[in-house]
mmCIF file as gemmi writes it, N, C-alpha and C atoms, coordinates in Angstrom:
data_model
loop_
_atom_site.group_PDB
_atom_site.id
_atom_site.type_symbol
_atom_site.label_atom_id
_atom_site.label_alt_id
_atom_site.label_comp_id
_atom_site.label_asym_id
_atom_site.label_entity_id
_atom_site.label_seq_id
_atom_site.pdbx_PDB_ins_code
_atom_site.Cartn_x
_atom_site.Cartn_y
_atom_site.Cartn_z
_atom_site.occupancy
_atom_site.B_iso_or_equiv
_atom_site.pdbx_formal_charge
_atom_site.auth_seq_id
_atom_site.auth_asym_id
_atom_site.pdbx_PDB_model_num
ATOM 1 N N . MET Axp A 1 ? 77.079 185.68 107.516 1 0 ? 1 A 1
ATOM 2 C CA . MET Axp A 1 ? 78.213 184.504 107.238 1 0 ? 1 A 1
ATOM 3 C C . MET Axp A 1 ? 79.719 185.634 108.354 1 0 ? 1 A 1
ATOM 4 N N . SER Axp A 2 ? 79.701 184.219 110.025 1 0 ? 2 A 1
ATOM 5 C CA . SER Axp A 2 ? 80.406 184.765 110.318 1 0 ? 2 A 1
ATOM 6 C C . SER Axp A 2 ? 81.853 184.675 111.263 1 0 ? 2 A 1
ATOM 7 N N . THR Axp A 3 ? 82.391 185.87 111.494 1 0 ? 3 A 1
ATOM 8 C CA . THR Axp A 3 ? 83.86 185.869 111.216 1 0 ? 3 A 1
ATOM 9 C C . THR Axp A 3 ? 83.874 185.215 112.659 1 0 ? 3 A 1
ATOM 10 N N . GLU Axp A 4 ? 84.377 184.341 113.457 1 0 ? 4 A 1
ATOM 11 C CA . GLU Axp A 4 ? 84.821 183.55 114.492 1 0 ? 4 A 1
ATOM 12 C C . GLU Axp A 4 ? 86.461 184.371 114.819 1 0 ? 4 A 1
ATOM 13 N N . ASN Axp A 5 ? 86.522 184.318 115.969 1 0 ? 5 A 1
ATOM 14 C CA . ASN Axp A 5 ? 87.915 185.23 116.538 1 0 ? 5 A 1
ATOM 15 C C . ASN Axp A 5 ? 88.485 184.2 117.153 1 0 ? 5 A 1
ATOM 16 N N . LYS Axp A 6 ? 89.063 183.662 116.18 1 0 ? 6 A 1
ATOM 17 C CA . LYS Axp A 6 ? 89.925 182.399 117.703 1 0 ? 6 A 1
ATOM 18 C C . LYS Axp A 6 ? 91.254 182.715 117.813 1 0 ? 6 A 1
ATOM 19 N N . ASP Axp A 7 ? 90.995 181.919 119.749 1 0 ? 7 A 1
ATOM 20 C CA . ASP Axp A 7 ? 91.973 182.947 120.411 1 0 ? 7 A 1
ATOM 21 C C . ASP Axp A 7 ? 93.985 182.323 119.851 1 0 ? 7 A 1
ATOM 22 N N . THR Axp A 8 ? 94.874 182.88 119.332 1 0 ? 8 A 1
ATOM 23 C CA . THR Axp A 8 ? 95.836 181.908 118.792 1 0 ? 8 A 1
ATOM 24 C C . THR Axp A 8 ? 97.113 182.276 120.053 1 0 ? 8 A 1
ATOM 25 N N . ARG Axp A 9 ? 96.127 182.665 120.872 1 0 ? 9 A 1
ATOM 26 C CA . ARG Axp A 9 ? 97.273 182.579 122.246 1 0 ? 9 A 1
ATOM 27 C C . ARG Axp A 9 ? 97.903 181.494 122.893 1 0 ? 9 A 1
ATOM 28 N N . LYS Axp A 10 ? 99.341 181.262 122.8 1 0 ? 10 A 1
ATOM 29 C CA . LYS Axp A 10 ? 100.037 179.616 123.467 1 0 ? 10 A 1
ATOM 30 C C . LYS Axp A 10 ? 100.387 179.844 125.161 1 0 ? 10 A 1
ATOM 31 N N . PHE Axp A 11 ? 99.432 179.378 126.04 1 0 ? 11 A 1
ATOM 32 C CA . PHE Axp A 11 ? 100.784 178.765 127.402 1 0 ? 11 A 1
ATOM 33 C C . PHE Axp A 11 ? 101.352 177.252 127.813 1 0 ? 11 A 1
ATOM 34 N N . PHE Axp A 12 ? 102.283 177.855 128.302 1 0 ? 12 A 1
ATOM 35 C CA . PHE Axp A 12 ? 102.683 177.68 129.316 1 0 ? 12 A 1
ATOM 36 C C . PHE Axp A 12 ? 102.415 176.617 130.139 1 0 ? 12 A 1
ATOM 37 N N . ILE Axp A 13 ? 102.709 175.167 130.825 1 0 ? 13 A 1
ATOM 38 C CA . ILE Axp A 13 ? 101.635 175.036 132.867 1 0 ? 13 A 1
ATOM 39 C C . ILE Axp A 13 ? 103.154 175.363 133.342 1 0 ? 13 A 1
ATOM 40 N N . ILE Axp A 14 ? 103.422 176.753 134.917 1 0 ? 14 A 1
ATOM 41 C CA . ILE Axp A 14 ? 104.977 176.425 134.925 1 0 ? 14 A 1
ATOM 42 C C . ILE Axp A 14 ? 104.087 175.583 135.962 1 0 ? 14 A 1
ATOM 43 N N . GLU Axp A 15 ? 104.724 174.349 136.712 1 0 ? 15 A 1
ATOM 44 C CA . GLU Axp A 15 ? 105.373 173.877 137.741 1 0 ? 15 A 1
ATOM 45 C C . GLU Axp A 15 ? 106.52 174.2 138.85 1 0 ? 15 A 1
ATOM 46 N N . LYS Axp A 16 ? 105.774 174.932 139.871 1 0 ? 16 A 1
ATOM 47 C CA . LYS Axp A 16 ? 106.861 175.513 141.498 1 0 ? 16 A 1
ATOM 48 C C . LYS Axp A 16 ? 106.611 174.732 142.514 1 0 ? 16 A 1
ATOM 49 N N . GLU Axp A 17 ? 108.281 174.378 142.342 1 0 ? 17 A 1
ATOM 50 C CA . GLU Axp A 17 ? 108.249 172.86 143.418 1 0 ? 17 A 1
ATOM 51 C C . GLU Axp A 17 ? 108.908 173.394 144.619 1 0 ? 17 A 1
ATOM 52 N N . GLU Axp A 18 ? 108.946 173.568 145.863 1 0 ? 18 A 1
ATOM 53 C CA . GLU Axp A 18 ? 109.845 173.404 146.435 1 0 ? 18 A 1
ATOM 54 C C . GLU Axp A 18 ? 110.525 172.752 147.435 1 0 ? 18 A 1
ATOM 55 N N . PHE Axp A 19 ? 111.313 172.398 147.126 1 0 ? 19 A 1
ATOM 56 C CA . PHE Axp A 19 ? 112.719 171.607 147.756 1 0 ? 19 A 1
ATOM 57 C C . PHE Axp A 19 ? 113.727 172.266 148.998 1 0 ? 19 A 1
ATOM 58 N N . LEU Axp A 20 ? 113.576 171.805 150.503 1 0 ? 20 A 1
ATOM 59 C CA . LEU Axp A 20 ? 114.691 172.269 150.574 1 0 ? 20 A 1
ATOM 60 C C . LEU Axp A 20 ? 115.609 173.536 151.31 1 0 ? 20 A 1
ATOM 61 N N . GLY Axp A 21 ? 114.116 174.099 150.719 1 0 ? 21 A 1
ATOM 62 C CA . GLY Axp A 21 ? 114.497 176.009 151.186 1 0 ? 21 A 1
ATOM 63 C C . GLY Axp A 21 ? 113.384 176.82 149.501 1 0 ? 21 A 1
ATOM 64 N N . SER Axp A 22 ? 114.413 175.443 148.821 1 0 ? 22 A 1
ATOM 65 C CA . SER Axp A 22 ? 114.524 176.678 147.79 1 0 ? 22 A 1
ATOM 66 C C . SER Axp A 22 ? 113.462 176.623 146.459 1 0 ? 22 A 1
ATOM 67 N N . PHE Axp A 23 ? 113.252 177.048 145.867 1 0 ? 23 A 1
ATOM 68 C CA . PHE Axp A 23 ? 112.074 176.793 144.56 1 0 ? 23 A 1
ATOM 69 C C . PHE Axp A 23 ? 112.847 176.411 143.101 1 0 ? 23 A 1
ATOM 70 N N . ARG Axp A 24 ? 111.873 175.619 142.722 1 0 ? 24 A 1
ATOM 71 C CA . ARG Axp A 24 ? 112.633 175.42 141.36 1 0 ? 24 A 1
ATOM 72 C C . ARG Axp A 24 ? 111.488 175.956 139.89 1 0 ? 24 A 1
ATOM 73 N N . TYR Axp A 25 ? 111.155 176.181 139.389 1 0 ? 25 A 1
ATOM 74 C CA . TYR Axp A 25 ? 110.464 175.76 138.806 1 0 ? 25 A 1
ATOM 75 C C . TYR Axp A 25 ? 111.186 175.185 136.827 1 0 ? 25 A 1
ATOM 76 N N . SER Axp A 26 ? 109.633 174.287 136.675 1 0 ? 26 A 1
ATOM 77 C CA . SER Axp A 26 ? 109.443 173.922 135.369 1 0 ? 26 A 1
ATOM 78 C C . SER Axp A 26 ? 108.762 173.479 134.321 1 0 ? 26 A 1
ATOM 79 N N . ILE Axp A 27 ? 108.96 173.901 132.692 1 0 ? 27 A 1
ATOM 80 C CA . ILE Axp A 27 ? 107.355 174.075 131.888 1 0 ? 27 A 1
ATOM 81 C C . ILE Axp A 27 ? 107.031 172.223 131.952 1 0 ? 27 A 1
ATOM 82 N N . HIS Axp A 28 ? 106.202 172.087 132.414 1 0 ? 28 A 1
ATOM 83 C CA . HIS Axp A 28 ? 105.117 171.158 132.071 1 0 ? 28 A 1
ATOM 84 C C . HIS Axp A 28 ? 105.712 170.216 130.971 1 0 ? 28 A 1
ATOM 85 N N . LYS Axp A 29 ? 105.882 168.994 131.118 1 0 ? 29 A 1
ATOM 86 C CA . LYS Axp A 29 ? 105.999 168.727 129.189 1 0 ? 29 A 1
ATOM 87 C C . LYS Axp A 29 ? 107.01 169.274 128.093 1 0 ? 29 A 1
ATOM 88 N N . SER Axp A 30 ? 107.384 170.422 128.065 1 0 ? 30 A 1
ATOM 89 C CA . SER Axp A 30 ? 108.513 171.122 127.714 1 0 ? 30 A 1
ATOM 90 C C . SER Axp A 30 ? 107.113 171.439 126.892 1 0 ? 30 A 1
ATOM 91 N N . LYS Axp A 31 ? 105.679 171.054 126.288 1 0 ? 31 A 1
ATOM 92 C CA . LYS Axp A 31 ? 105.093 171.92 125.348 1 0 ? 31 A 1
ATOM 93 C C . LYS Axp A 31 ? 104.155 173.444 125.532 1 0 ? 31 A 1
ATOM 94 N N . GLN Axp A 32 ? 103.886 173.667 124.508 1 0 ? 32 A 1
ATOM 95 C CA . GLN Axp A 32 ? 102.48 174.46 124.603 1 0 ? 32 A 1
ATOM 96 C C . GLN Axp A 32 ? 101.172 174.225 124.99 1 0 ? 32 A 1
ATOM 97 N N . TYR Axp A 33 ? 99.794 175.229 125.215 1 0 ? 33 A 1
ATOM 98 C CA . TYR Axp A 33 ? 99.012 174.755 124.951 1 0 ? 33 A 1
ATOM 99 C C . TYR Axp A 33 ? 97.857 175.567 124.766 1 0 ? 33 A 1
ATOM 100 N N . ASP Axp A 34 ? 97.194 175.678 123.314 1 0 ? 34 A 1
ATOM 101 C CA . ASP Axp A 34 ? 96.131 176.21 123.892 1 0 ? 34 A 1
ATOM 102 C C . ASP Axp A 34 ? 95.002 176.966 125.156 1 0 ? 34 A 1
ATOM 103 N N . LEU Axp A 35 ? 94.197 177.591 125.302 1 0 ? 35 A 1
ATOM 104 C CA . LEU Axp A 35 ? 94.126 178.256 127.293 1 0 ? 35 A 1
ATOM 105 C C . LEU Axp A 35 ? 93.061 177.036 127.559 1 0 ? 35 A 1
ATOM 106 N N . THR Axp A 36 ? 92.284 176.81 126.403 1 0 ? 36 A 1
ATOM 107 C CA . THR Axp A 36 ? 90.799 175.346 126.762 1 0 ? 36 A 1
ATOM 108 C C . THR Axp A 36 ? 91.907 174.331 127.127 1 0 ? 36 A 1
ATOM 109 N N . THR Axp A 37 ? 92.926 173.34 127.562 1 0 ? 37 A 1
ATOM 110 C CA . THR Axp A 37 ? 93.186 172.371 126.934 1 0 ? 37 A 1
ATOM 111 C C . THR Axp A 37 ? 94.654 173.332 128.251 1 0 ? 37 A 1
ATOM 112 N N . ALA Axp A 38 ? 95.332 174.14 128.359 1 0 ? 38 A 1
ATOM 113 C CA . ALA Axp A 38 ? 96.041 173.904 129.307 1 0 ? 38 A 1
ATOM 114 C C . ALA Axp A 38 ? 95.434 174.259 131.191 1 0 ? 38 A 1
ATOM 115 N N . VAL Axp A 39 ? 94.73 174.958 130.802 1 0 ? 39 A 1
ATOM 116 C CA . VAL Axp A 39 ? 93.121 175.459 131.913 1 0 ? 39 A 1
ATOM 117 C C . VAL Axp A 39 ? 93.127 173.697 132.468 1 0 ? 39 A 1
ATOM 118 N N . LYS Axp A 40 ? 92.64 173.014 131.661 1 0 ? 40 A 1
ATOM 119 C CA . LYS Axp A 40 ? 91.907 171.363 131.709 1 0 ? 40 A 1
ATOM 120 C C . LYS Axp A 40 ? 93.541 170.275 132.811 1 0 ? 40 A 1
ATOM 121 N N . ILE Axp A 41 ? 93.949 170.608 131.708 1 0 ? 41 A 1
ATOM 122 C CA . ILE Axp A 41 ? 95.39 169.833 132.394 1 0 ? 41 A 1
ATOM 123 C C . ILE Axp A 41 ? 95.635 170.494 133.872 1 0 ? 41 A 1
ATOM 124 N N . MET Axp A 42 ? 95.751 171.792 134.043 1 0 ? 42 A 1
ATOM 125 C CA . MET Axp A 42 ? 96.183 172.571 134.919 1 0 ? 42 A 1
ATOM 126 C C . MET Axp A 42 ? 95.022 171.636 135.987 1 0 ? 42 A 1
ATOM 127 N N . LEU Axp A 43 ? 94.608 172.517 135.752 1 0 ? 43 A 1
ATOM 128 C CA . LEU Axp A 43 ? 93.177 171.367 136.822 1 0 ? 43 A 1
ATOM 129 C C . LEU Axp A 43 ? 93.187 170.061 137.369 1 0 ? 43 A 1
ATOM 130 N N . ALA Axp A 44 ? 93.62 169.224 136.247 1 0 ? 44 A 1
ATOM 131 C CA . ALA Axp A 44 ? 93.788 167.801 136.441 1 0 ? 44 A 1
ATOM 132 C C . ALA Axp A 44 ? 95.356 167.719 137.3 1 0 ? 44 A 1
ATOM 133 N N . LEU Axp A 45 ? 95.905 168.365 137.106 1 0 ? 45 A 1
ATOM 134 C CA . LEU Axp A 45 ? 97.569 168.514 138.039 1 0 ? 45 A 1
ATOM 135 C C . LEU Axp A 45 ? 97.06 168.981 139.343 1 0 ? 45 A 1
ATOM 136 N N . ASP Axp A 46 ? 96.8 170.069 139.384 1 0 ? 46 A 1
ATOM 137 C CA . ASP Axp A 46 ? 96.067 170.186 141.346 1 0 ? 46 A 1
ATOM 138 C C . ASP Axp A 46 ? 95.362 169.528 141.714 1 0 ? 46 A 1
ATOM 139 N N . THR Axp A 47 ? 94.435 168.261 140.889 1 0 ? 47 A 1
ATOM 140 C CA . THR Axp A 47 ? 93.411 167.937 141.029 1 0 ? 47 A 1
ATOM 141 C C . THR Axp A 47 ? 94.083 166.785 141.673 1 0 ? 47 A 1
ATOM 142 N N . LEU Axp A 48 ? 94.924 165.394 140.815 1 0 ? 48 A 1
ATOM 143 C CA . LEU Axp A 48 ? 96.064 165.07 141.138 1 0 ? 48 A 1
ATOM 144 C C . LEU Axp A 48 ? 97.32 165.343 142.391 1 0 ? 48 A 1
ATOM 145 N N . ASN Axp A 49 ? 97.248 166.405 142.496 1 0 ? 49 A 1
ATOM 146 C CA . ASN Axp A 49 ? 98.75 167.196 143.43 1 0 ? 49 A 1
ATOM 147 C C . ASN Axp A 49 ? 98.308 166.529 144.983 1 0 ? 49 A 1
ATOM 148 N N . GLU Axp A 50 ? 99.33 165.908 145.769 1 0 ? 50 A 1
ATOM 149 C CA . GLU Axp A 50 ? 98.754 164.954 147.113 1 0 ? 50 A 1
ATOM 150 C C . GLU Axp A 50 ? 99.704 166.419 147.384 1 0 ? 50 A 1
ATOM 151 N N . ASP Axp A 51 ? 100.787 167.059 147.355 1 0 ? 51 A 1
ATOM 152 C CA . ASP Axp A 51 ? 101.67 167.906 148.432 1 0 ? 51 A 1
ATOM 153 C C . ASP Axp A 51 ? 100.978 169.521 147.746 1 0 ? 51 A 1
ATOM 154 N N . ARG Axp A 52 ? 100.192 170.18 148.764 1 0 ? 52 A 1
ATOM 155 C CA . ARG Axp A 52 ? 99.239 171.202 147.814 1 0 ? 52 A 1
ATOM 156 C C . ARG Axp A 52 ? 100.591 171.681 148.315 1 0 ? 52 A 1
ATOM 157 N N . GLU Axp A 53 ? 101.16 172.008 149.508 1 0 ? 53 A 1
ATOM 158 C CA . GLU Axp A 53 ? 101.879 173.083 150.306 1 0 ? 53 A 1
ATOM 159 C C . GLU Axp A 53 ? 103.85 173.31 149.478 1 0 ? 53 A 1
ATOM 160 N N . LYS Axp A 54 ? 104.38 172.394 148.896 1 0 ? 54 A 1
ATOM 161 C CA . LYS Axp A 54 ? 104.715 171.61 148.389 1 0 ? 54 A 1
ATOM 162 C C . LYS Axp A 54 ? 105.091 172.621 146.725 1 0 ? 54 A 1
ATOM 163 N N . VAL Axp A 55 ? 104.079 172.425 145.657 1 0 ? 55 A 1
ATOM 164 C CA . VAL Axp A 55 ? 103.73 171.679 144.392 1 0 ? 55 A 1
ATOM 165 C C . VAL Axp A 55 ? 102.719 172.812 144.026 1 0 ? 55 A 1
ATOM 166 N N . SER Axp A 56 ? 102.691 173.516 143.401 1 0 ? 56 A 1
ATOM 167 C CA . SER Axp A 56 ? 101.915 173.772 142.518 1 0 ? 56 A 1
ATOM 168 C C . SER Axp A 56 ? 101.95 174.923 141.465 1 0 ? 56 A 1
ATOM 169 N N . HIS Axp A 57 ? 101.174 175.177 140.242 1 0 ? 57 A 1
ATOM 170 C CA . HIS Axp A 57 ? 100.711 174.939 138.453 1 0 ? 57 A 1
ATOM 171 C C . HIS Axp A 57 ? 100.438 176.294 138.468 1 0 ? 57 A 1
ATOM 172 N N . TYR Axp A 58 ? 101.276 176.995 137.184 1 0 ? 58 A 1
ATOM 173 C CA . TYR Axp A 58 ? 100.949 177.957 137.048 1 0 ? 58 A 1
ATOM 174 C C . TYR Axp A 58 ? 101.448 178.384 135.994 1 0 ? 58 A 1
ATOM 175 N N . LEU Axp A 59 ? 100.383 179.129 134.773 1 0 ? 59 A 1
ATOM 176 C CA . LEU Axp A 59 ? 100.139 179.023 133.288 1 0 ? 59 A 1
ATOM 177 C C . LEU Axp A 59 ? 101.009 180.594 132.795 1 0 ? 59 A 1
ATOM 178 N N . GLN Axp A 60 ? 101.799 180.563 132.444 1 0 ? 60 A 1
ATOM 179 C CA . GLN Axp A 60 ? 102.324 181.314 131.848 1 0 ? 60 A 1
ATOM 180 C C . GLN Axp A 60 ? 101.725 181.521 129.385 1 0 ? 60 A 1
ATOM 181 N N . GLU Axp A 61 ? 101.823 182.597 129.348 1 0 ? 61 A 1
ATOM 182 C CA . GLU Axp A 61 ? 101.686 183.195 128.136 1 0 ? 61 A 1
ATOM 183 C C . GLU Axp A 61 ? 102.511 183.076 128.011 1 0 ? 61 A 1
ATOM 184 N N . VAL Axp A 62 ? 102.708 182.4 126.108 1 0 ? 62 A 1
ATOM 185 C CA . VAL Axp A 62 ? 104.13 182.594 125.9 1 0 ? 62 A 1
ATOM 186 C C . VAL Axp A 62 ? 104.533 183.256 124.65 1 0 ? 62 A 1
ATOM 187 N N . ASP Axp A 63 ? 105.451 183.965 125.166 1 0 ? 63 A 1
ATOM 188 C CA . ASP Axp A 63 ? 105.987 185.664 123.904 1 0 ? 63 A 1
ATOM 189 C C . ASP Axp A 63 ? 106.917 185.006 123.558 1 0 ? 63 A 1
ATOM 190 N N . LEU Axp A 64 ? 106.338 185.349 121.915 1 0 ? 64 A 1
ATOM 191 C CA . LEU Axp A 64 ? 107.084 185.387 120.715 1 0 ? 64 A 1
ATOM 192 C C . LEU Axp A 64 ? 107.981 186.654 121.044 1 0 ? 64 A 1
ATOM 193 N N . ASN Axp A 65 ? 107.805 187.073 121.019 1 0 ? 65 A 1
ATOM 194 C CA . ASN Axp A 65 ? 108.424 188.507 121.051 1 0 ? 65 A 1
ATOM 195 C C . ASN Axp A 65 ? 109.75 188.394 121.486 1 0 ? 65 A 1
ATOM 196 N N . MET Axp A 66 ? 110.012 187.956 122.841 1 0 ? 66 A 1
ATOM 197 C CA . MET Axp A 66 ? 111.069 187.413 123.738 1 0 ? 66 A 1
ATOM 198 C C . MET Axp A 66 ? 111.949 186.478 122.72 1 0 ? 66 A 1
ATOM 199 N N . VAL Axp A 67 ? 112.029 185.351 121.599 1 0 ? 67 A 1
ATOM 200 C CA . VAL Axp A 67 ? 111.943 185.19 120.969 1 0 ? 67 A 1
ATOM 201 C C . VAL Axp A 67 ? 112.921 185.914 119.761 1 0 ? 67 A 1
ATOM 202 N N . GLU Axp A 68 ? 114.459 186.181 119.683 1 0 ? 68 A 1
ATOM 203 C CA . GLU Axp A 68 ? 115.015 186.731 118.574 1 0 ? 68 A 1
ATOM 204 C C . GLU Axp A 68 ? 114.449 185.201 116.781 1 0 ? 68 A 1
ATOM 205 N N . PRO Axp A 69 ? 114.836 185.748 115.305 1 0 ? 69 A 1
ATOM 206 C CA . PRO Axp A 69 ? 114.123 185.359 114.683 1 0 ? 69 A 1
ATOM 207 C C . PRO Axp A 69 ? 115.639 184.917 114.285 1 0 ? 69 A 1
ATOM 208 N N . PRO Axp A 70 ? 115.648 183.339 114.263 1 0 ? 70 A 1
ATOM 209 C CA . PRO Axp A 70 ? 116.86 183.245 113.009 1 0 ? 70 A 1
ATOM 210 C C . PRO Axp A 70 ? 117.79 183.675 112.126 1 0 ? 70 A 1
ATOM 211 N N . LEU Axp A 71 ? 118.773 183.621 112.202 1 0 ? 71 A 1
ATOM 212 C CA . LEU Axp A 71 ? 120.17 184.974 111.259 1 0 ? 71 A 1
ATOM 213 C C . LEU Axp A 71 ? 119.579 183.848 110.043 1 0 ? 71 A 1
ATOM 214 N N . ARG Axp A 72 ? 119.714 184.347 109.182 1 0 ? 72 A 1
ATOM 215 C CA . ARG Axp A 72 ? 119.413 184.536 107.423 1 0 ? 72 A 1
ATOM 216 C C . ARG Axp A 72 ? 120.999 184.711 107.139 1 0 ? 72 A 1
ATOM 217 N N . LEU Axp A 73 ? 121.094 183.983 105.807 1 0 ? 73 A 1
ATOM 218 C CA . LEU Axp A 73 ? 122.775 183.072 105.578 1 0 ? 73 A 1
ATOM 219 C C . LEU Axp A 73 ? 122.254 183.783 104.36 1 0 ? 73 A 1
ATOM 220 N N . THR Axp A 74 ? 123.962 184.708 104.206 1 0 ? 74 A 1
ATOM 221 C CA . THR Axp A 74 ? 123.382 185.855 102.847 1 0 ? 74 A 1
ATOM 222 C C . THR Axp A 74 ? 123.329 185.531 101.752 1 0 ? 74 A 1
ATOM 223 N N . ASP Axp A 75 ? 123.391 186.365 100.58 1 0 ? 75 A 1
ATOM 224 C CA . ASP Axp A 75 ? 124.804 185.84 99.509 1 0 ? 75 A 1
ATOM 225 C C . ASP Axp A 75 ? 125.633 185.821 99.588 1 0 ? 75 A 1
ATOM 226 N N . GLU Axp A 76 ? 126.149 186.263 100.551 1 0 ? 76 A 1
ATOM 227 C CA . GLU Axp A 76 ? 127.879 186.904 100.759 1 0 ? 76 A 1
ATOM 228 C C . GLU Axp A 76 ? 128.744 185.951 101.263 1 0 ? 76 A 1
ATOM 229 N N . VAL Axp A 77 ? 127.373 184.932 102.479 1 0 ? 77 A 1
ATOM 230 C CA . VAL Axp A 77 ? 127.898 184.113 103.224 1 0 ? 77 A 1
ATOM 231 C C . VAL Axp A 77 ? 128.597 182.5 101.707 1 0 ? 77 A 1
ATOM 232 N N . LYS Axp A 78 ? 127.017 182.46 101.269 1 0 ? 78 A 1
ATOM 233 C CA . LYS Axp A 78 ? 127.509 180.831 101.096 1 0 ? 78 A 1
ATOM 234 C C . LYS Axp A 78 ? 128.771 180.948 99.288 1 0 ? 78 A 1
ATOM 235 N N . GLU Axp A 79 ? 128.752 179.551 100.033 1 0 ? 79 A 1
ATOM 236 C CA . GLU Axp A 79 ? 130.042 179.807 98.841 1 0 ? 79 A 1
ATOM 237 C C . GLU Axp A 79 ? 129.09 178.026 97.593 1 0 ? 79 A 1
ATOM 238 N N . GLU Axp A 80 ? 129.662 178.7 95.798 1 0 ? 80 A 1
ATOM 239 C CA . GLU Axp A 80 ? 129.429 177.88 95.693 1 0 ? 80 A 1
ATOM 240 C C . GLU Axp A 80 ? 129.878 175.911 95.067 1 0 ? 80 A 1
ATOM 241 N N . GLU Axp A 81 ? 131.08 176.871 95.495 1 0 ? 81 A 1
ATOM 242 C CA . GLU Axp A 81 ? 132.238 175.208 95.76 1 0 ? 81 A 1
ATOM 243 C C . GLU Axp A 81 ? 132.519 174.91 97.123 1 0 ? 81 A 1
ATOM 244 N N . GLN Axp A 82 ? 132.728 173.883 96.854 1 0 ? 82 A 1
ATOM 245 C CA . GLN Axp A 82 ? 133.214 173.694 98.761 1 0 ? 82 A 1
ATOM 246 C C . GLN Axp A 82 ? 134.803 174.035 98.711 1 0 ? 82 A 1
ATOM 247 N N . SER Axp A 83 ? 135.577 174.883 99.798 1 0 ? 83 A 1
ATOM 248 C CA . SER Axp A 83 ? 136.702 174.546 98.941 1 0 ? 83 A 1
ATOM 249 C C . SER Axp A 83 ? 137.755 173.781 99.792 1 0 ? 83 A 1
ATOM 250 N N . GLU Axp A 84 ? 138.855 173.289 99.508 1 0 ? 84 A 1
ATOM 251 C CA . GLU Axp A 84 ? 139.796 171.859 100.333 1 0 ? 84 A 1
ATOM 252 C C . GLU Axp A 84 ? 140.154 172.345 101.537 1 0 ? 84 A 1
ATOM 253 N N . MET Axp A 85 ? 140.399 171.193 101.908 1 0 ? 85 A 1
ATOM 254 C CA . MET Axp A 85 ? 140.999 170.982 103.196 1 0 ? 85 A 1
ATOM 255 C C . MET Axp A 85 ? 142.543 171.008 103.421 1 0 ? 85 A 1
ATOM 256 N N . PRO Axp A 86 ? 142.514 172.347 104.297 1 0 ? 86 A 1
ATOM 257 C CA . PRO Axp A 86 ? 143.965 171.916 104.526 1 0 ? 86 A 1
ATOM 258 C C . PRO Axp A 86 ? 145.236 171.305 105.061 1 0 ? 86 A 1
ATOM 259 N N . PHE Axp A 87 ? 144.709 170.025 105.512 1 0 ? 87 A 1
ATOM 260 C CA . PHE Axp A 87 ? 145.305 169.196 106.024 1 0 ? 87 A 1
ATOM 261 C C . PHE Axp A 87 ? 145.108 167.923 104.738 1 0 ? 87 A 1
């Protein structure tokens, strides 16, 4: 039995664009990709890129440790019945 070590890391494709002396960064399609897909898309974007002096693409690994988990609603906060509105 073989055990595959699947890479579960995700990556953003960051687009860096220079405009009037300042830089603008954006995440391509606001999506995250596995490494193989991200590299393929990035290479395609760089191939189609006509203005390489002003636009470039980079990979950035998604770091889920930087995202705080959502707050959980506790029993103390839950109300069994809705209270009446004061008006």
